[in-house]
N, C-alpha and C positions, 0 to 999 in steps of 0.2 A: 504494500500500500504506500502511496505517495513517494515513490523512489525519486522521481524528478524533483519534487519539492525538497527532499532531503539532500539531493545533490546540489541544488541551488544554495541551501543553507551552508553546506560544506564549502561551496565556492565563496560565499560571503566571508566565512571564517578564514579561508585562505588569503583573501585580499586584506582582511583585517590584520592578520599576522604580518603580512608584508608592510602594511601601514605602520604597525608598531615598530618593525625593524627599521624602516625609513625614519621614523620619528626619533630614534635613538642614535642616528648617525650624525657625526659632526662634519663628515666629508662625504663626497659622492655626488650623485646626480641630483641637482637641486629641484628637478621636476618630479622625481620619483614619488615623493609624498603626495603631491596633487594627483598624479596618475593613479596611484593605488587608492586614494580617496574616491576618485571618480569611479573606478572599477567596483569598489566596495559598495558605494551608495546605489549604483545602478543594479548590481546583483542583489543586494539586500532587499531593495524595494520590489524586486521581482519574485521574492519568495511566496508571498501570499497570492500574487497573481498566478504563479505556477500552480499553487495549491488549488485555486479556483478552476483552472483549466484541467487539472489532473482528476479532480473529483467534483465535477460541476454540480451535480444534484445535491451531494452532501454539503458542499460549500454554500450553495444558495439557501439551503435550509438553516445552516449553522451561522453564517456570517452576520445576519441582522442581530441575533442574540449576542454574539461575541462583540460586535460593534457597540451595542447598547450598554454592555457591561464594562467597557473600557473606563479606567479612571481618567480624570481630567489630565493628569500627567501623561498617561499612555496616549490619549487622544492627541495632545500637543506634539508628542514625540512622533507619532505616526504621520501627522500633518506636516510637521517640519521636515521629516525625511523625504516626504513626497515633494515638497517645495525644493529641497536640495537636489533631488533627482531631476526635476524639471529644469533647474538652473544648469546642471551639468549637461543635460541632453539638448535643451532648446535655447538656452540663454548664454551660451559660451562659457559656462563654468560657475561654480558657486563662489560667492564673495566671502572668502576666508580672510581673517585678519592674521598677519604674520608678525610675530615678535621674536627678537633674538633673546635667547636664554643662555646665561653663562652656566657651564657645567664643568665639573672637575673630571679630568681623564688621567688615567695612569699611563706612563710612558717609561720604557726601559732606555736608559742612557748608558752608552759605552764610555766609560771613563778612562780607558787605556790611552796612553799617549800615541801619537801617530807612529806607525811602524818604522819610518825612517829614523826617528829619534833613537829607537832601540838598536837599529842597524849601525848607526853612527856612534854608538856607545854613550849617548847622552843619558839614557835611563836603562834600567834593567826591566825586563818584561813583568808586567803585573796585570793579569787579566782581572777586570773588574766591571761589573754592571751595577747600576744603581736604578732603583725605581723611584720616579718622581711624579708628583701630581702637578698638573698644569691646568690652566683654565682655557676653555675654548668656547666659542659661541656656536649655537645651533638654532635653527629656526623652529619655532613652535607655532602651531596654527590653532586658531580659535574660530568658533562661530559666534557671532554677536547678534542679539535681538533686543527688544525692549526690556526683557527680563534679565539681561546681563550677558556674560560671555562664558563659554564652556570650551575646554580644550577638545579638539576634534576626536582624538582616539578615545577619550572618556565618553564622548557622545556616541561614537560608533559602538563601543562596548555596551552601553545602555540599550541601543537598538538591537544588537545581537541577542541580548538576554530577553528582550521583548519578543523577538521572533521565535526564540527557542520555546518560550512559554506559550505562545500562540499555537505553534505546531504541536506541542505536547498536549495542550488542551483539546485541540481538534482530534488528535488520535484517541485520547481518552474518551471523548464523547461520541466518537463515530466508529470506534472499533477498528 
């Protein structure tokens, strides 16, 4: 039952994991985060659509009750993700706020003198590595609306949990 829907949910998790990985990078492709966000939001929004196409009779009977029982927060989340998908697909991309965040990263520093110093007898060999912490900047993305701002990966995680609950409820109530 609902194999395509479950595949869509796994696909959304896949893009979410890549979104998290891109979020924690300080170097790399600067477009990666936005690309993974676009893939995530489009795939995640298609989960319930896929469910409706895969089990049309059960969905038509179940969806009105499900929709009526959504909390105000769930309804806002569902509507907002739909608007973000529309932004990504039809309006040239979601309007995400980018801020630079300072993060501490660990780096291994080779403290050995240059090899020619040893060759020239200026120093004797002493292999040494030192771990140092240094600060780097990485972009952090937010969605802002009249209620404030939320970091995008936290927002996407909330939506994934909502989808998981939706699919679980559907299966429980429809066998």
